[in-house]
MARLODO-908836 format. One line per 3 residues: number of its first residue (from 1); their letters; for each residue z, x, y of C-alpha. Coordinates in nm, 2 decimals. Each point is the difference from the previous one (the first is absolute). Layout:
N
NUM	A	Z/X/Y ~ ...
***
This chain:
393
1	MFN	0.00/0.00/0.00 ~ 0.09/0.28/0.24 ~ -0.34/0.17/-0.07
4	AIK	-0.18/-0.33/0.07 ~ 0.19/-0.02/0.33 ~ -0.09/0.36/0.09
7	SGL	-0.36/-0.07/-0.08 ~ 0.00/-0.30/0.23 ~ 0.16/0.20/0.28
10	LVV	-0.26/0.27/-0.05 ~ -0.27/-0.26/0.03 ~ 0.12/-0.13/0.33
13	VLS	0.06/0.35/0.14 ~ -0.34/0.12/-0.10 ~ -0.15/-0.32/0.15
16	LIN	0.17/0.08/0.33 ~ -0.16/0.35/-0.01 ~ -0.33/-0.16/-0.08
19	QSI	0.04/-0.24/0.30 ~ 0.07/0.30/0.23 ~ -0.31/0.18/-0.13
22	FAQ	-0.23/-0.30/0.04 ~ 0.15/-0.07/0.34 ~ -0.08/0.35/0.12
25	DAA	-0.35/-0.01/-0.15 ~ -0.06/-0.33/0.18 ~ 0.13/0.14/0.32
28	STA	-0.23/0.31/-0.02 ~ -0.31/-0.20/-0.09 ~ 0.05/-0.28/0.25
31	PAS	-0.24/0.00/0.29 ~ 0.10/0.06/0.36 ~ 0.02/-0.38/0.07
34	AAT	0.30/-0.01/-0.23 ~ 0.20/0.23/0.24 ~ 0.13/-0.30/0.18
37	APA	0.18/-0.13/-0.31 ~ 0.38/0.00/0.00 ~ 0.14/0.35/-0.04
40	ASA	0.28/-0.11/-0.23 ~ -0.19/0.10/-0.32 ~ -0.06/0.35/0.14
43	SIW	0.37/0.05/0.08 ~ 0.16/-0.19/-0.29 ~ 0.28/0.25/-0.02
46	GNG	0.10/-0.08/0.36 ~ 0.04/-0.37/-0.08 ~ 0.37/-0.10/-0.02
49	NFL	-0.06/-0.28/-0.24 ~ -0.19/0.22/-0.24 ~ 0.26/0.27/0.01
52	IMF	0.28/-0.25/-0.08 ~ -0.20/-0.14/-0.30 ~ -0.09/0.35/-0.11
55	ITS	0.36/0.14/0.02 ~ 0.13/-0.31/-0.18 ~ -0.26/0.04/-0.28
58	VIL	0.10/0.37/-0.04 ~ 0.38/-0.09/-0.02 ~ -0.07/-0.27/-0.26
61	LSV	-0.22/0.24/-0.19 ~ 0.28/0.26/0.00 ~ 0.25/-0.26/-0.12
64	IFV	-0.24/-0.12/-0.27 ~ -0.05/0.36/-0.12 ~ 0.37/0.07/-0.03
67	LGK	0.08/-0.33/-0.16 ~ -0.30/0.04/-0.24 ~ 0.13/0.33/-0.11
70	IVK	0.34/-0.15/-0.07 ~ -0.15/-0.29/-0.20 ~ -0.22/0.24/-0.19
73	TLI	0.29/0.22/-0.09 ~ 0.21/-0.30/-0.11 ~ -0.28/-0.17/-0.19
76	EED	-0.21/0.27/-0.16 ~ -0.29/-0.13/-0.19 ~ -0.18/0.17/-0.30
79	TAS	-0.26/0.26/0.09 ~ -0.29/-0.19/-0.14 ~ 0.08/-0.31/0.19
82	IWR	0.04/0.20/0.32 ~ -0.34/0.17/-0.05 ~ -0.17/-0.33/-0.07
85	KRK	0.14/-0.16/0.32 ~ -0.07/0.31/0.20 ~ -0.35/0.01/-0.12
88	SGT	-0.06/-0.36/0.06 ~ 0.15/0.02/0.34 ~ -0.21/0.31/0.08
91	MLI	-0.31/-0.18/-0.12 ~ 0.09/-0.29/0.22 ~ -0.01/0.22/0.31
94	WPL	-0.37/0.08/0.00 ~ -0.15/-0.35/0.01 ~ 0.26/-0.10/0.27
97	LLL	-0.10/0.31/0.20 ~ -0.37/-0.08/-0.03 ~ 0.07/-0.36/0.10
100	SSS	0.21/0.10/0.30 ~ -0.25/0.26/0.11 ~ -0.29/-0.24/-0.01
103	AFA	0.21/-0.26/0.18 ~ 0.09/0.24/0.27 ~ -0.36/0.12/0.03
106	QDA	-0.11/-0.36/0.06 ~ 0.28/-0.04/0.26 ~ -0.12/0.32/0.18
109	APA	-0.36/-0.11/0.02 ~ 0.03/-0.25/0.28 ~ 0.21/0.25/0.21
112	VQG	-0.27/-0.02/0.27 ~ 0.13/-0.34/0.11 ~ 0.36/0.13/0.02
115	PSM	0.27/-0.07/-0.27 ~ 0.23/-0.30/0.02 ~ 0.35/0.10/0.11
118	TFG	0.34/-0.11/-0.12 ~ 0.32/0.13/0.17 ~ -0.20/0.27/0.17
121	MES	-0.16/0.14/-0.32 ~ -0.31/-0.09/-0.20 ~ 0.05/-0.31/-0.21
124	TIF	-0.11/0.19/-0.31 ~ 0.27/0.26/0.04 ~ 0.26/-0.26/0.09
127	WLM	-0.05/-0.21/-0.31 ~ -0.03/0.31/-0.21 ~ 0.34/0.12/0.12
130	MGI	0.14/-0.35/-0.05 ~ -0.13/0.01/-0.36 ~ 0.16/0.34/-0.06
133	LIF	0.34/-0.13/0.14 ~ -0.02/-0.32/-0.21 ~ -0.09/0.20/-0.31
136	EFI	0.29/0.24/0.06 ~ 0.25/-0.28/0.05 ~ -0.11/-0.16/-0.33
139	ALL	0.02/0.33/-0.18 ~ 0.35/0.06/0.14 ~ 0.11/-0.34/-0.11
142	VLC	-0.14/0.05/-0.35 ~ 0.17/0.34/-0.04 ~ 0.33/-0.14/0.12
145	NVL	-0.03/-0.29/-0.24 ~ -0.08/0.23/-0.29 ~ 0.29/0.22/0.08
148	YVF	0.23/-0.30/0.03 ~ -0.10/-0.15/-0.33 ~ 0.03/0.34/-0.18
151	LVR	0.35/0.06/0.14 ~ 0.11/-0.36/-0.09 ~ -0.14/0.04/-0.35
154	KEL	0.18/0.33/-0.06 ~ 0.32/-0.17/0.14 ~ 0.03/0.27/0.26
157	IKP	0.04/-0.27/0.27 ~ 0.09/-0.37/-0.01 ~ -0.26/-0.26/0.09
160	FGS	-0.01/-0.08/0.37 ~ 0.09/-0.36/-0.06 ~ 0.32/0.09/-0.18
163	MLP	0.11/0.21/0.29 ~ 0.01/-0.31/0.22 ~ 0.31/-0.23/0.02
166	KWL	-0.01/-0.27/-0.25 ~ -0.05/-0.27/0.26 ~ -0.31/0.18/0.13
169	QFN	-0.17/0.05/-0.34 ~ -0.31/-0.21/-0.06 ~ 0.12/-0.18/-0.31
172	AMM	0.33/-0.08/0.17 ~ -0.17/-0.12/0.32 ~ -0.23/-0.23/-0.21
175	GND	0.28/-0.13/-0.21 ~ -0.14/0.16/-0.32 ~ 0.29/0.23/-0.08
178	IPL	0.15/-0.23/-0.26 ~ -0.11/0.10/-0.35 ~ -0.16/-0.25/-0.23
181	EKD	0.29/0.03/-0.24 ~ 0.22/-0.18/0.24 ~ -0.22/-0.30/0.06
184	AEL	0.21/-0.20/-0.25 ~ 0.30/0.04/0.23 ~ -0.20/-0.15/0.28
187	LTD	-0.13/-0.31/-0.18 ~ 0.10/-0.33/0.16 ~ 0.03/-0.34/-0.18
190	HDY	-0.33/-0.11/0.17 ~ -0.26/-0.05/-0.27 ~ -0.35/-0.13/0.07
193	DGI	-0.21/-0.05/-0.31 ~ 0.16/0.30/-0.17 ~ -0.03/0.22/0.32
196	QEL	0.34/0.11/0.11 ~ 0.09/0.10/0.35 ~ 0.16/0.33/0.09
199	DNG	0.26/0.02/0.27 ~ -0.17/0.27/0.20 ~ 0.10/0.06/0.35
202	MPP	-0.22/0.05/0.30 ~ -0.17/0.34/0.01 ~ 0.21/0.23/0.22
205	FLK	-0.29/0.09/0.24 ~ -0.02/-0.37/0.09 ~ 0.37/0.00/0.07
208	YMF	-0.04/0.31/0.22 ~ -0.28/-0.16/0.19 ~ 0.21/-0.32/0.06
211	IFT	0.29/0.21/0.13 ~ -0.24/0.19/0.23 ~ -0.13/-0.32/0.15
214	ILF	0.35/-0.12/0.07 ~ 0.08/0.34/0.17 ~ -0.32/-0.02/0.20
217	AVY	0.07/-0.35/0.11 ~ 0.34/0.11/0.14 ~ -0.17/0.29/0.18
220	YWV	-0.27/-0.23/0.14 ~ 0.25/-0.25/0.13 ~ 0.21/0.27/0.17
223	DYH	-0.30/0.18/0.15 ~ -0.20/-0.31/0.12 ~ 0.27/-0.26/0.08
226	VIE	0.34/0.18/0.06 ~ -0.08/0.32/0.19 ~ -0.36/-0.11/0.08
229	ASP	-0.12/0.36/-0.04 ~ -0.35/-0.13/-0.11 ~ -0.19/-0.28/0.16
232	LQI	-0.06/-0.33/-0.18 ~ -0.35/-0.11/-0.05 ~ -0.02/-0.22/0.31
235	QEY	0.15/0.28/0.21 ~ -0.24/0.25/-0.15 ~ -0.29/-0.23/0.08
238	ENQ	0.11/-0.04/0.36 ~ 0.04/0.38/0.03 ~ -0.36/0.05/-0.13
241	LAQ	-0.12/-0.26/0.25 ~ 0.17/0.18/0.28 ~ -0.13/0.33/-0.11
244	GEA	-0.35/-0.15/-0.02 ~ 0.02/-0.13/0.35 ~ 0.12/0.33/0.13
247	EKA	-0.29/0.18/-0.17 ~ -0.24/-0.26/0.14 ~ 0.13/0.05/0.35
250	EYI	-0.02/0.37/-0.03 ~ -0.36/-0.02/-0.13 ~ -0.10/-0.24/0.29
253	KKA	0.17/0.24/0.25 ~ -0.20/0.29/-0.13 ~ -0.33/-0.16/-0.08
256	GAL	-0.01/-0.29/0.25 ~ -0.22/-0.18/-0.25 ~ 0.11/-0.35/0.10
259	VDE	-0.09/0.04/0.37 ~ -0.26/-0.26/0.09 ~ -0.12/-0.20/0.30
262	NSV	0.30/-0.23/-0.04 ~ 0.28/0.26/-0.02 ~ -0.15/0.28/0.22
265	KVI	0.19/0.10/0.31 ~ -0.01/0.27/0.27 ~ 0.19/0.31/-0.12
268	EDP	0.18/0.20/0.28 ~ 0.06/0.31/-0.22 ~ -0.17/0.30/0.16
271	GVI	-0.08/0.14/-0.34 ~ -0.19/-0.32/-0.09 ~ -0.18/0.00/0.33
274	AQG	-0.11/0.36/-0.05 ~ -0.12/-0.09/-0.35 ~ -0.20/-0.29/0.15
277	EKI	-0.15/0.23/0.25 ~ -0.12/0.24/-0.27 ~ -0.16/-0.29/-0.19
280	YAT	-0.16/-0.13/0.32 ~ -0.15/0.34/0.07 ~ -0.14/0.02/-0.35
283	NCV	-0.15/-0.34/-0.04 ~ -0.02/-0.18/0.34 ~ -0.11/0.25/0.26
286	ACH	-0.37/-0.03/-0.08 ~ -0.02/-0.36/0.11 ~ 0.29/-0.05/0.24
289	GDK	0.02/0.35/0.17 ~ 0.27/0.26/0.00 ~ 0.20/-0.19/0.26
292	GQG	-0.09/-0.35/-0.11 ~ -0.25/-0.03/0.29 ~ -0.26/-0.15/-0.24
295	GVG	-0.35/0.09/-0.10 ~ -0.17/-0.17/-0.29 ~ 0.32/-0.21/-0.02
298	PNL	0.19/-0.17/0.29 ~ 0.24/0.16/0.24 ~ 0.35/-0.01/-0.14
301	TDA	0.18/0.08/0.32 ~ -0.08/-0.30/0.22 ~ 0.15/-0.35/-0.02
304	YWL	-0.31/-0.16/-0.15 ~ -0.02/-0.06/-0.38 ~ -0.28/-0.15/-0.20
307	HGG	0.20/-0.09/-0.31 ~ 0.37/0.00/0.12 ~ 0.22/0.27/0.15
310	DVK	0.33/-0.07/-0.18 ~ 0.13/0.22/-0.28 ~ -0.11/-0.25/-0.28
313	SIF	-0.35/-0.04/0.14 ~ -0.06/0.37/0.04 ~ 0.14/0.06/-0.35
316	KSI	-0.24/-0.26/-0.14 ~ -0.29/0.15/0.18 ~ 0.07/0.34/-0.15
319	KYG	0.07/-0.14/-0.35 ~ -0.29/-0.24/-0.04 ~ -0.24/0.14/0.26
322	IPA	-0.25/-0.20/0.22 ~ -0.32/0.01/-0.21 ~ -0.19/-0.20/0.26
325	KGM	0.07/0.27/0.27 ~ -0.05/0.29/-0.23 ~ 0.36/0.09/-0.06
328	RSW	0.08/0.07/-0.37 ~ 0.31/-0.09/-0.20 ~ 0.25/0.28/-0.04
331	QSD	0.23/-0.16/-0.26 ~ -0.15/0.20/-0.29 ~ 0.04/0.33/0.19
334	IKP	0.32/-0.03/0.20 ~ 0.34/-0.10/-0.14 ~ 0.16/-0.31/0.16
337	ADM	0.28/0.22/0.14 ~ -0.26/0.23/0.17 ~ -0.19/-0.30/0.14
340	QAV	0.33/-0.11/0.15 ~ 0.05/0.35/0.15 ~ -0.35/-0.01/0.15
343	TSF	0.07/-0.35/0.15 ~ 0.33/0.12/0.15 ~ -0.18/0.31/0.15
346	ILK	-0.26/-0.22/0.16 ~ 0.25/-0.24/0.15 ~ 0.25/0.27/0.11
349	NMS	-0.23/0.28/0.12 ~ -0.33/-0.17/0.10 ~ 0.04/-0.36/0.09
352	GKN	0.04/-0.06/0.37 ~ -0.12/0.36/0.10 ~ -0.33/-0.13/0.14
355	VAG	-0.19/0.32/-0.07 ~ -0.34/-0.01/0.16 ~ -0.26/-0.06/-0.26
358	KEP	-0.18/-0.29/-0.15 ~ 0.00/-0.32/0.20 ~ 0.25/-0.27/-0.09
361	QGD	-0.09/-0.23/-0.28 ~ 0.15/-0.32/-0.14 ~ 0.29/-0.20/0.14
364	LLK	0.28/0.12/0.23 ~ 0.33/0.03/-0.16 ~ 0.27/-0.13/0.23
367	AEA	0.21/0.27/0.14 ~ 0.33/-0.19/-0.06 ~ -0.09/-0.06/-0.37
370	PLD	0.17/0.25/-0.24 ~ -0.23/0.24/-0.18 ~ 0.14/-0.08/-0.34
373	AAA	-0.05/-0.37/0.01 ~ -0.29/-0.23/0.08 ~ -0.01/-0.13/0.36
376	PAD	0.05/-0.38/0.03 ~ -0.28/-0.21/0.13 ~ -0.01/-0.06/0.38
379	STS	-0.22/-0.30/0.10 ~ 0.10/0.03/0.37 ~ -0.15/0.34/0.06
382	GNT	-0.37/0.00/0.08 ~ -0.06/0.37/-0.01 ~ 0.23/0.10/-0.29
385	AVS	-0.10/-0.05/-0.36 ~ 0.23/0.04/-0.29 ~ -0.11/0.21/-0.31
388	DST	-0.08/-0.19/-0.31 ~ 0.25/0.11/-0.26 ~ -0.22/-0.12/-0.28
391	KNK	-0.26/0.27/0.08 ~ 0.01/0.37/-0.07 ~ -0.07/0.31/0.20
***
């Protein structure tokens, strides 16, 4: 058995060597276009995950070697049997090596496209190392089991189960520790068609589980209802709702995703105004001028507005555009918070400056009307028209 394990370990070690050789050959024969592939395969010994797996495999291999020597010394087989197993194990190596070589050669062929990576190393190497580790673990368990069975059979150690307290032994836990000879002592007077009933008690493991549930119930009652260290379900639900609302508010504060023509307002923060100025300089100067004096688009500094001069109307004009007048919609390019910043910049730094430029267009916004709300209708004034809040600029 030990020789078979050694043969198997020799197979995986030589397979790893083959993998390294084929990886080097593939790297040397790959065209220049493959130079951009991940460099993990070229510096596999610098990969921490590979080193951990490799060191673990070496440690397991050393333990298996020592344990195998012990098992072989204790359980010496006859010479002919050893030779047959060694020969069969050796003969098994060559087809496995040929199979692994051809497999790795096939894996190395498409190296031009770049190998797939797992934990920073080539997937082939990763799974090969995983196979080696699994094989070593299995070999170690097999050797430990062989040694344990041998020592128990020679009565050098007691079975592991007998070392446990009686109440922890499997038969005792399952209620099977009563010998069959004592069944007659447990017979009851219940007889059903010749079938007699034994007075067997509940299996101990069920009793222990029942006792555990009682102890857990006491702990649960104290924790949740006496000292209230843990929240009840309704309180936990309310806490999660509060946390969700807080996260939602923080998200809205950062992203401003819910700002629209109904909730927009003039922002006084200088940082927001400066951000609006940058956005205006990037997107609006071409049509409205660097000072808002107008050009292709209307003058933004006078009191006349084609589609409303309040904060909501200006925001709507930016968001949806004025296709009939050649102004595009910006809602797919500028975030709502940034459109609010541009609107605030126009109202705070441009509106009312009366910069010389394009002639007034549209309706006069009454001077006494606030800039962040639509001006009320005034039917008594003949030379003052109120902007239509249903239109956009």
